[in-house]
py3Dmol code that shows the C-alpha trace and the ligand (Angstrom):
import py3Dmol

protein = """\
ATOM      1  CA  MET A   1     255.732  58.039 160.322  1.00  0.00           C
ATOM      2  CA  GLY A   2     259.011  59.892 159.649  1.00  0.00           C
ATOM      3  CA  ASP A   3     257.048  63.110 159.599  1.00  0.00           C
ATOM      4  CA  ARG A   4     255.212  62.282 162.930  1.00  0.00           C
ATOM      5  CA  MET A   5     258.499  61.418 164.633  1.00  0.00           C
ATOM      6  CA  THR A   6     260.197  64.777 163.463  1.00  0.00           C
ATOM      7  CA  GLN A   7     256.846  66.749 164.697  1.00  0.00           C
ATOM      8  CA  THR A   8     257.255  64.926 168.068  1.00  0.00           C
ATOM      9  CA  ALA A   9     260.917  65.840 168.448  1.00  0.00           C
ATOM     10  CA  HIS A  10     259.874  69.484 167.413  1.00  0.00           C
ATOM     11  CA  CYS A  11     257.059  69.540 170.185  1.00  0.00           C
ATOM     12  CA  ALA A  12     259.685  68.266 172.717  1.00  0.00           C
ATOM     13  CA  ARG A  13     262.085  70.976 171.934  1.00  0.00           C
ATOM     14  CA  PRO A  14     259.907  73.698 170.574  1.00  0.00           C
ATOM     15  CA  LEU A  15     262.905  76.216 170.813  1.00  0.00           C
ATOM     16  CA  ALA A  16     265.678  74.001 169.275  1.00  0.00           C
ATOM     17  CA  GLY A  17     268.542  76.026 168.050  1.00  0.00           C
ATOM     18  CA  LYS A  18     266.924  79.451 168.782  1.00  0.00           C
ATOM     19  CA  ALA A  19     269.072  82.152 170.598  1.00  0.00           C
ATOM     20  CA  ALA A  20     267.450  83.790 173.501  1.00  0.00           C
ATOM     21  CA  LEU A  21     268.250  86.552 175.851  1.00  0.00           C
ATOM     22  CA  VAL A  22     266.274  86.856 178.985  1.00  0.00           C
ATOM     23  CA  THR A  23     266.627  89.688 181.479  1.00  0.00           C
ATOM     24  CA  GLY A  24     266.345  89.059 185.195  1.00  0.00           C
ATOM     25  CA  GLY A  25     267.492  85.716 184.648  1.00  0.00           C
ATOM     26  CA  GLY A  26     269.245  85.007 187.930  1.00  0.00           C
ATOM     27  CA  SER A  27     265.854  84.510 190.022  1.00  0.00           C
ATOM     28  CA  GLY A  28     262.264  84.032 190.159  1.00  0.00           C
ATOM     29  CA  ILE A  29     260.366  84.061 186.989  1.00  0.00           C
ATOM     30  CA  GLY A  30     263.325  84.915 184.824  1.00  0.00           C
ATOM     31  CA  ARG A  31     265.401  82.025 186.162  1.00  0.00           C
ATOM     32  CA  ALA A  32     262.378  79.604 185.504  1.00  0.00           C
ATOM     33  CA  ILE A  33     262.225  80.953 181.972  1.00  0.00           C
ATOM     34  CA  CYS A  34     265.935  80.330 181.348  1.00  0.00           C
ATOM     35  CA  LEU A  35     265.651  76.983 182.635  1.00  0.00           C
ATOM     36  CA  ALA A  36     262.513  76.048 180.504  1.00  0.00           C
ATOM     37  CA  PHE A  37     263.984  77.685 177.344  1.00  0.00           C
ATOM     38  CA  ALA A  38     267.145  75.574 177.662  1.00  0.00           C
ATOM     39  CA  GLN A  39     265.150  72.611 178.143  1.00  0.00           C
ATOM     40  CA  ALA A  40     263.092  73.451 175.012  1.00  0.00           C
ATOM     41  CA  GLY A  41     266.428  73.544 173.084  1.00  0.00           C
ATOM     42  CA  ALA A  42     267.335  77.192 173.095  1.00  0.00           C
ATOM     43  CA  HIS A  43     270.785  78.653 173.697  1.00  0.00           C
ATOM     44  CA  VAL A  44     270.329  81.066 176.339  1.00  0.00           C
ATOM     45  CA  VAL A  45     272.010  84.461 177.403  1.00  0.00           C
ATOM     46  CA  VAL A  46     271.303  84.893 181.126  1.00  0.00           C
ATOM     47  CA  ALA A  47     271.140  88.511 182.005  1.00  0.00           C
ATOM     48  CA  GLY A  48     270.827  90.239 185.271  1.00  0.00           C
ATOM     49  CA  ARG A  49     272.018  92.648 187.745  1.00  0.00           C
ATOM     50  CA  THR A  50     273.889  90.212 190.117  1.00  0.00           C
ATOM     51  CA  LEU A  51     276.810  88.036 188.570  1.00  0.00           C
ATOM     52  CA  GLY A  52     276.625  85.526 191.251  1.00  0.00           C
ATOM     53  CA  LYS A  53     272.885  84.823 190.617  1.00  0.00           C
ATOM     54  CA  ILE A  54     273.087  84.453 186.757  1.00  0.00           C
ATOM     55  CA  ALA A  55     276.170  82.455 186.953  1.00  0.00           C
ATOM     56  CA  LEU A  56     274.424  79.811 189.165  1.00  0.00           C
ATOM     57  CA  VAL A  57     271.585  79.608 186.614  1.00  0.00           C
ATOM     58  CA  ALA A  58     274.034  79.164 183.684  1.00  0.00           C
ATOM     59  CA  GLU A  59     275.688  76.443 185.787  1.00  0.00           C
ATOM     60  CA  GLU A  60     272.446  74.699 186.014  1.00  0.00           C
ATOM     61  CA  ILE A  61     271.718  74.843 182.500  1.00  0.00           C
ATOM     62  CA  ARG A  62     275.237  73.661 181.473  1.00  0.00           C
ATOM     63  CA  THR A  63     275.026  70.710 183.901  1.00  0.00           C
ATOM     64  CA  ASN A  64     271.707  69.730 182.065  1.00  0.00           C
ATOM     65  CA  GLY A  65     273.647  69.921 178.615  1.00  0.00           C
ATOM     66  CA  GLY A  66     272.358  73.183 177.547  1.00  0.00           C
ATOM     67  CA  GLN A  67     274.340  76.113 175.840  1.00  0.00           C
ATOM     68  CA  VAL A  68     274.476  79.245 177.856  1.00  0.00           C
ATOM     69  CA  ALA A  69     276.189  82.622 178.432  1.00  0.00           C
ATOM     70  CA  THR A  70     275.938  85.308 180.995  1.00  0.00           C
ATOM     71  CA  VAL A  71     275.973  89.181 181.029  1.00  0.00           C
ATOM     72  CA  ALA A  72     275.756  91.264 184.207  1.00  0.00           C
ATOM     73  CA  GLY A  73     274.288  94.889 183.607  1.00  0.00           C
ATOM     74  CA  ASP A  74     271.434  97.120 184.396  1.00  0.00           C
ATOM     75  CA  VAL A  75     268.397  97.038 182.151  1.00  0.00           C
ATOM     76  CA  SER A  76     267.871 100.772 182.666  1.00  0.00           C
ATOM     77  CA  ARG A  77     271.314 101.514 180.793  1.00  0.00           C
ATOM     78  CA  GLY A  78     271.294 101.557 177.283  1.00  0.00           C
ATOM     79  CA  ALA A  79     274.958 100.480 177.113  1.00  0.00           C
ATOM     80  CA  ASP A  80     274.484  97.556 179.220  1.00  0.00           C
ATOM     81  CA  VAL A  81     271.359  96.548 177.217  1.00  0.00           C
ATOM     82  CA  GLN A  82     273.345  96.783 174.145  1.00  0.00           C
ATOM     83  CA  ALA A  83     276.070  94.457 175.608  1.00  0.00           C
ATOM     84  CA  MET A  84     273.310  91.861 176.452  1.00  0.00           C
ATOM     85  CA  VAL A  85     272.185  91.783 172.864  1.00  0.00           C
ATOM     86  CA  GLY A  86     275.764  91.871 171.503  1.00  0.00           C
ATOM     87  CA  ALA A  87     276.487  88.662 173.880  1.00  0.00           C
ATOM     88  CA  ALA A  88     273.657  86.803 171.955  1.00  0.00           C
ATOM     89  CA  LEU A  89     275.100  87.749 168.577  1.00  0.00           C
ATOM     90  CA  GLU A  90     278.771  86.924 169.497  1.00  0.00           C
ATOM     91  CA  GLN A  91     278.007  83.739 171.468  1.00  0.00           C
ATOM     92  CA  PHE A  92     275.109  82.251 169.447  1.00  0.00           C
ATOM     93  CA  GLY A  93     275.323  84.112 166.148  1.00  0.00           C
ATOM     94  CA  GLY A  94     271.907  85.831 166.237  1.00  0.00           C
ATOM     95  CA  LEU A  95     268.855  86.724 168.402  1.00  0.00           C
ATOM     96  CA  ASP A  96     265.539  84.996 167.988  1.00  0.00           C
ATOM     97  CA  VAL A  97     263.734  85.618 171.323  1.00  0.00           C
ATOM     98  CA  LEU A  98     264.222  88.535 173.731  1.00  0.00           C
ATOM     99  CA  VAL A  99     262.377  88.329 177.096  1.00  0.00           C
ATOM    100  CA  ASN A 100     262.287  91.720 178.878  1.00  0.00           C
ATOM    101  CA  ASN A 101     261.655  90.207 182.391  1.00  0.00           C
ATOM    102  CA  ALA A 102     263.848  92.087 184.879  1.00  0.00           C
ATOM    103  CA  GLY A 103     261.798  94.281 187.151  1.00  0.00           C
ATOM    104  CA  ILE A 104     261.369  95.679 190.782  1.00  0.00           C
ATOM    105  CA  SER A 105     258.008  96.300 192.569  1.00  0.00           C
ATOM    106  CA  PRO A 106     258.124  99.279 194.847  1.00  0.00           C
ATOM    107  CA  SER A 107     255.147 100.226 196.846  1.00  0.00           C
ATOM    108  CA  GLY A 108     253.675 103.523 197.636  1.00  0.00           C
ATOM    109  CA  SER A 109     250.841 105.994 196.604  1.00  0.00           C
ATOM    110  CA  VAL A 110     251.864 109.122 194.570  1.00  0.00           C
ATOM    111  CA  THR A 111     252.095 111.144 197.643  1.00  0.00           C
ATOM    112  CA  ALA A 112     254.034 108.518 199.639  1.00  0.00           C
ATOM    113  CA  ILE A 113     256.900 107.785 197.068  1.00  0.00           C
ATOM    114  CA  SER A 114     259.798 110.170 196.166  1.00  0.00           C
ATOM    115  CA  GLU A 115     260.392 111.359 192.587  1.00  0.00           C
ATOM    116  CA  ALA A 116     263.538 109.236 192.829  1.00  0.00           C
ATOM    117  CA  GLU A 117     261.576 106.153 193.510  1.00  0.00           C
ATOM    118  CA  TRP A 118     259.119 106.917 190.674  1.00  0.00           C
ATOM    119  CA  ASP A 119     261.935 107.423 188.247  1.00  0.00           C
ATOM    120  CA  GLU A 120     263.619 104.331 189.277  1.00  0.00           C
ATOM    121  CA  CYS A 121     260.653 102.211 188.785  1.00  0.00           C
ATOM    122  CA  ILE A 122     259.600 103.743 185.373  1.00  0.00           C
ATOM    123  CA  ALA A 123     263.270 103.055 184.288  1.00  0.00           C
ATOM    124  CA  VAL A 124     263.824  99.426 185.534  1.00  0.00           C
ATOM    125  CA  ASP A 125     260.318  98.374 184.506  1.00  0.00           C
ATOM    126  CA  LEU A 126     259.346 100.377 181.606  1.00  0.00           C
ATOM    127  CA  ARG A 127     262.445 102.133 180.052  1.00  0.00           C
ATOM    128  CA  SER A 128     264.081  98.576 179.951  1.00  0.00           C
ATOM    129  CA  VAL A 129     261.418  97.271 177.726  1.00  0.00           C
ATOM    130  CA  PHE A 130     261.999 100.160 175.259  1.00  0.00           C
ATOM    131  CA  LEU A 131     265.782  99.676 175.361  1.00  0.00           C
ATOM    132  CA  GLY A 132     265.554  95.894 175.017  1.00  0.00           C
ATOM    133  CA  ALA A 133     263.259  96.400 171.865  1.00  0.00           C
ATOM    134  CA  LYS A 134     265.334  99.068 170.588  1.00  0.00           C
ATOM    135  CA  TYR A 135     268.545  97.191 170.526  1.00  0.00           C
ATOM    136  CA  ALA A 136     267.325  93.764 169.899  1.00  0.00           C
ATOM    137  CA  ILE A 137     265.079  94.537 166.734  1.00  0.00           C
ATOM    138  CA  PRO A 138     267.776  95.622 164.320  1.00  0.00           C
ATOM    139  CA  ALA A 139     269.481  92.164 164.912  1.00  0.00           C
ATOM    140  CA  MET A 140     266.184  90.371 164.522  1.00  0.00           C
ATOM    141  CA  GLN A 141     265.461  92.430 161.338  1.00  0.00           C
ATOM    142  CA  ARG A 142     268.854  91.110 159.979  1.00  0.00           C
ATOM    143  CA  TYR A 143     268.128  87.463 160.729  1.00  0.00           C
ATOM    144  CA  GLY A 144     264.544  87.355 159.556  1.00  0.00           C
ATOM    145  CA  GLY A 145     262.325  87.947 162.478  1.00  0.00           C
ATOM    146  CA  GLY A 146     262.050  87.223 166.158  1.00  0.00           C
ATOM    147  CA  VAL A 147     259.980  87.267 169.207  1.00  0.00           C
ATOM    148  CA  ILE A 148     259.854  89.698 172.155  1.00  0.00           C
ATOM    149  CA  LEU A 149     258.102  88.781 175.446  1.00  0.00           C
ATOM    150  CA  ASN A 150     257.586  91.392 178.170  1.00  0.00           C
ATOM    151  CA  THR A 151     256.744  90.452 181.643  1.00  0.00           C
ATOM    152  CA  ALA A 152     254.113  92.963 182.692  1.00  0.00           C
ATOM    153  CA  GLY A 153     251.739  92.124 185.631  1.00  0.00           C
ATOM    154  CA  THR A 154     248.166  92.085 186.585  1.00  0.00           C
ATOM    155  CA  PHE A 155     248.509  95.567 188.273  1.00  0.00           C
ATOM    156  CA  GLY A 156     249.359  96.933 184.822  1.00  0.00           C
ATOM    157  CA  LEU A 157     245.682  96.064 183.906  1.00  0.00           C
ATOM    158  CA  ARG A 158     244.033  97.096 187.207  1.00  0.00           C
ATOM    159  CA  PRO A 159     246.039  98.475 190.113  1.00  0.00           C
ATOM    160  CA  ALA A 160     245.994  97.491 193.864  1.00  0.00           C
ATOM    161  CA  ARG A 161     246.260 100.256 196.315  1.00  0.00           C
ATOM    162  CA  GLY A 162     249.783 101.570 196.954  1.00  0.00           C
ATOM    163  CA  LYS A 163     251.333 100.458 193.775  1.00  0.00           C
ATOM    164  CA  ALA A 164     251.145 103.694 191.662  1.00  0.00           C
ATOM    165  CA  ALA A 165     254.611 103.615 190.117  1.00  0.00           C
ATOM    166  CA  TYR A 166     254.547  99.842 189.461  1.00  0.00           C
ATOM    167  CA  ALA A 167     250.953  99.901 188.058  1.00  0.00           C
ATOM    168  CA  ALA A 168     251.754 103.032 185.835  1.00  0.00           C
ATOM    169  CA  ALA A 169     255.171 101.146 184.451  1.00  0.00           C
ATOM    170  CA  LYS A 170     253.319  97.933 183.855  1.00  0.00           C
ATOM    171  CA  ALA A 171     250.385  99.554 182.150  1.00  0.00           C
ATOM    172  CA  GLY A 172     253.103 101.153 179.972  1.00  0.00           C
ATOM    173  CA  VAL A 173     254.591  97.858 179.128  1.00  0.00           C
ATOM    174  CA  ILE A 174     251.303  96.468 177.953  1.00  0.00           C
ATOM    175  CA  ASN A 175     250.696  99.274 175.550  1.00  0.00           C
ATOM    176  CA  LEU A 176     254.365  99.548 174.487  1.00  0.00           C
ATOM    177  CA  THR A 177     253.893  95.807 173.701  1.00  0.00           C
ATOM    178  CA  ARG A 178     251.051  96.694 171.419  1.00  0.00           C
ATOM    179  CA  ALA A 179     253.003  99.476 169.710  1.00  0.00           C
ATOM    180  CA  ILE A 180     256.088  97.187 169.010  1.00  0.00           C
ATOM    181  CA  ALA A 181     253.775  94.383 167.581  1.00  0.00           C
ATOM    182  CA  LEU A 182     252.273  96.857 165.163  1.00  0.00           C
ATOM    183  CA  ASP A 183     255.444  98.518 164.068  1.00  0.00           C
ATOM    184  CA  TYR A 184     257.347  95.369 163.527  1.00  0.00           C
ATOM    185  CA  ALA A 185     254.861  92.880 162.210  1.00  0.00           C
ATOM    186  CA  HIS A 186     256.102  93.400 158.543  1.00  0.00           C
ATOM    187  CA  ASP A 187     259.470  92.181 159.809  1.00  0.00           C
ATOM    188  CA  ALA A 188     258.086  88.920 161.307  1.00  0.00           C
ATOM    189  CA  ILE A 189     258.704  90.250 164.771  1.00  0.00           C
ATOM    190  CA  ARG A 190     256.084  89.213 167.146  1.00  0.00           C
ATOM    191  CA  CYS A 191     255.637  90.936 170.740  1.00  0.00           C
ATOM    192  CA  ASN A 192     253.538  89.799 173.504  1.00  0.00           C
ATOM    193  CA  ALA A 193     253.167  90.505 177.202  1.00  0.00           C
ATOM    194  CA  ILE A 194     252.632  88.236 180.026  1.00  0.00           C
ATOM    195  CA  CYS A 195     250.786  89.329 183.139  1.00  0.00           C
ATOM    196  CA  PRO A 196     251.205  87.149 186.167  1.00  0.00           C
ATOM    197  CA  GLY A 197     249.199  87.388 189.226  1.00  0.00           C
ATOM    198  CA  PHE A 198     250.827  86.824 192.574  1.00  0.00           C
ATOM    199  CA  VAL A 199     253.838  84.270 191.945  1.00  0.00           C
ATOM    200  CA  ALA A 200     255.987  82.763 194.539  1.00  0.00           C
ATOM    201  CA  THR A 201     259.400  84.265 193.853  1.00  0.00           C
ATOM    202  CA  PRO A 202     262.102  86.233 195.901  1.00  0.00           C
ATOM    203  CA  LEU A 203     260.082  89.417 194.843  1.00  0.00           C
ATOM    204  CA  THR A 204     257.057  88.272 196.786  1.00  0.00           C
ATOM    205  CA  GLU A 205     258.950  86.365 199.577  1.00  0.00           C
ATOM    206  CA  GLY A 206     259.018  89.613 201.693  1.00  0.00           C
ATOM    207  CA  VAL A 207     255.104  89.847 201.782  1.00  0.00           C
ATOM    208  CA  ASP A 208     253.810  89.112 205.180  1.00  0.00           C
ATOM    209  CA  PRO A 209     252.452  85.517 205.173  1.00  0.00           C
ATOM    210  CA  ALA A 210     249.051  86.567 206.582  1.00  0.00           C
ATOM    211  CA  GLU A 211     248.718  89.468 204.171  1.00  0.00           C
ATOM    212  CA  ARG A 212     249.718  87.127 201.259  1.00  0.00           C
ATOM    213  CA  ASP A 213     247.144  84.516 202.202  1.00  0.00           C
ATOM    214  CA  ARG A 214     244.373  87.201 202.697  1.00  0.00           C
ATOM    215  CA  PHE A 215     245.200  88.649 199.096  1.00  0.00           C
ATOM    216  CA  LEU A 216     245.240  85.116 197.617  1.00  0.00           C
ATOM    217  CA  ALA A 217     242.045  84.045 199.321  1.00  0.00           C
ATOM    218  CA  GLN A 218     240.224  87.294 198.340  1.00  0.00           C
ATOM    219  CA  TYR A 219     241.591  87.925 194.864  1.00  0.00           C
ATOM    220  CA  GLN A 220     243.005  84.508 193.202  1.00  0.00           C
ATOM    221  CA  PRO A 221     240.005  82.207 193.397  1.00  0.00           C
ATOM    222  CA  LEU A 222     242.073  79.172 192.301  1.00  0.00           C
ATOM    223  CA  SER A 223     243.616  77.759 195.343  1.00  0.00           C
ATOM    224  CA  GLY A 224     247.330  77.567 195.577  1.00  0.00           C
ATOM    225  CA  VAL A 225     250.192  79.929 194.623  1.00  0.00           C
ATOM    226  CA  ILE A 226     251.284  80.307 191.049  1.00  0.00           C
ATOM    227  CA  GLN A 227     254.841  78.859 190.421  1.00  0.00           C
ATOM    228  CA  ALA A 228     257.391  80.487 188.196  1.00  0.00           C
ATOM    229  CA  ASP A 229     257.712  77.451 186.104  1.00  0.00           C
ATOM    230  CA  GLU A 230     254.040  77.823 185.276  1.00  0.00           C
ATOM    231  CA  VAL A 231     254.753  81.336 183.870  1.00  0.00           C
ATOM    232  CA  ALA A 232     257.886  79.926 182.068  1.00  0.00           C
ATOM    233  CA  ALA A 233     255.611  77.325 180.350  1.00  0.00           C
ATOM    234  CA  LEU A 234     253.450  79.956 178.790  1.00  0.00           C
ATOM    235  CA  ALA A 235     256.613  81.898 177.829  1.00  0.00           C
ATOM    236  CA  VAL A 236     257.982  78.624 176.020  1.00  0.00           C
ATOM    237  CA  TYR A 237     254.739  78.480 174.059  1.00  0.00           C
ATOM    238  CA  LEU A 238     254.672  82.137 173.009  1.00  0.00           C
ATOM    239  CA  ALA A 239     258.419  82.057 172.027  1.00  0.00           C
ATOM    240  CA  SER A 240     257.775  79.063 169.884  1.00  0.00           C
ATOM    241  CA  ASP A 241     256.628  78.718 166.128  1.00  0.00           C
ATOM    242  CA  ALA A 242     253.353  77.259 167.574  1.00  0.00           C
ATOM    243  CA  ALA A 243     252.402  80.868 168.383  1.00  0.00           C
ATOM    244  CA  ARG A 244     253.533  82.271 164.983  1.00  0.00           C
ATOM    245  CA  MET A 245     250.176  84.172 164.446  1.00  0.00           C
ATOM    246  CA  ILE A 246     250.018  85.682 167.997  1.00  0.00           C
ATOM    247  CA  THR A 247     251.185  89.191 168.406  1.00  0.00           C
ATOM    248  CA  GLY A 248     250.302  92.255 170.365  1.00  0.00           C
ATOM    249  CA  GLN A 249     248.439  90.378 173.000  1.00  0.00           C
ATOM    250  CA  THR A 250     248.513  90.333 176.719  1.00  0.00           C
ATOM    251  CA  PHE A 251     248.421  86.783 178.434  1.00  0.00           C
ATOM    252  CA  VAL A 252     247.168  86.661 181.958  1.00  0.00           C
ATOM    253  CA  ILE A 253     248.399  83.980 184.253  1.00  0.00           C
ATOM    254  CA  ASP A 254     246.688  84.908 187.542  1.00  0.00           C
ATOM    255  CA  ALA A 255     244.456  81.969 189.120  1.00  0.00           C
ATOM    256  CA  GLY A 256     241.419  84.074 188.280  1.00  0.00           C
ATOM    257  CA  GLN A 257     242.429  87.411 189.739  1.00  0.00           C
ATOM    258  CA  GLN A 258     241.257  89.479 186.842  1.00  0.00           C
ATOM    259  CA  ALA A 259     238.003  87.472 186.134  1.00  0.00           C
ATOM    260  CA  GLY A 260     235.672  89.641 188.372  1.00  0.00           C
ATOM    261  CA  ILE A 261     234.900  92.341 190.940  1.00  0.00           C
ATOM    262  CA  TYR A 262     235.741  91.430 194.408  1.00  0.00           C
TER     263      TYR A 262
END
"""
ligand_1 = """\
48
LIG
P 262.665 88.508 191.153
O 262.875 87.272 191.588
O 263.083 89.569 192.198
O 263.408 88.963 189.809
C 263.638 90.012 189.314
C 264.877 89.944 188.517
O 265.212 91.196 187.886
C 266.107 89.757 189.682
O 266.922 88.781 188.947
C 266.771 91.099 189.501
O 268.208 91.075 189.810
C 266.484 91.559 188.186
N 266.588 93.071 188.061
C 266.069 94.075 188.936
N 266.406 95.182 188.582
C 267.447 95.011 187.550
C 268.016 96.101 186.837
N 268.091 97.311 187.024
N 268.902 95.534 185.808
C 268.979 94.196 185.650
N 268.340 93.252 186.265
C 267.385 93.722 187.427
O 261.081 88.897 190.796
P 260.234 88.075 189.942
O 259.039 87.816 190.682
O 260.827 86.916 189.175
O 259.772 89.233 188.874
C 260.169 89.009 187.417
C 259.201 89.910 186.697
O 257.841 89.633 186.971
C 259.326 91.301 187.015
O 259.102 92.249 186.010
C 258.109 91.526 187.990
O 257.527 93.004 188.012
C 257.037 90.681 187.351
N 255.997 90.139 188.124
C 256.125 89.325 189.195
C 255.202 89.119 189.912
C 255.178 88.050 191.104
O 254.070 87.866 191.940
N 256.385 87.429 191.473
C 253.833 89.333 189.460
C 253.633 90.034 188.329
C 254.686 90.519 187.662
P 268.726 90.835 191.260
O 268.271 89.552 191.737
O 270.287 90.641 190.993
O 268.425 92.173 191.935
"""
view = py3Dmol.view(width=600, height=400)
view.addModel(protein, "pdb")
view.setStyle({"model": 0}, {"cartoon": {"style": "trace"}})
view.addModel(ligand_1, "xyz")
view.setStyle({"model": 1}, {"stick": {}})
view.zoomTo()
view.show()
């Protein structure tokens, strides 16, 4: 009976006492992951580009009784990412979970985009994952293991037209996830990628509603739009000890988008 009660409490708060760092935590999927992690018992470092946005998320967590810290910075800069990892170590005494989630989604074919646009997309969407892993892994090694989750995207599996840089960056994230999983499995560090389809977030707010509805009707056979908290629920599971034997994998949450040929 006692054991069952302990297990139930464990399931209700599957990340109890874990220190987590989430980049791009100020909005959309990152915000939902921060809130879900805090609800699952994690201490959360909310990292992002805009201090006002991450402060609001932190306030929401604090109001609900969670422990939280914020760090503003650019995920494409090594020094900023080191500061984010440092905040987790200083505030919470370790780093158990890193979510490399911050990203941008520029559009354009290779002839349409500039060299600068290409470089920015690769830096924010792919280099950031390299930097996050590079600076989090030594801390995880010191504390006996950890979990890295990378928000990729279905366009990293198969691109849509006009998303050249984004599709290349996200494909890179998927294979980098596998490389990290292989290189650090012996340190009990797991690394998995999440590939959302079209999710309702500030990133997709700008999409013309008619174009969005056409895309959803044609490519996402389950009706309705994927919500950020549905992606966050998957992240909670993958970050928890329930997923202790899962690493190097890509988890698609796309309402059926990748299931077939359209
Ligand atoms: P979002 O609401 O725009 O969130 C992206 C977050 O990343 C924002 O908080 C943004 O900060 C932050 N960010 C951007 N560049 C940054 C930088 N250089 N340094 C630090 N933070 C930076 O979009 P989202 O939809 O939640 O996207 C989250 C992740 O999911 C991204 O990697 C995206 O590619 C991926 N994804 C989204 C979808 C979708 O349909 N929404 C589908 C597949 C994959 P600011 O707000 O301050 O700019």
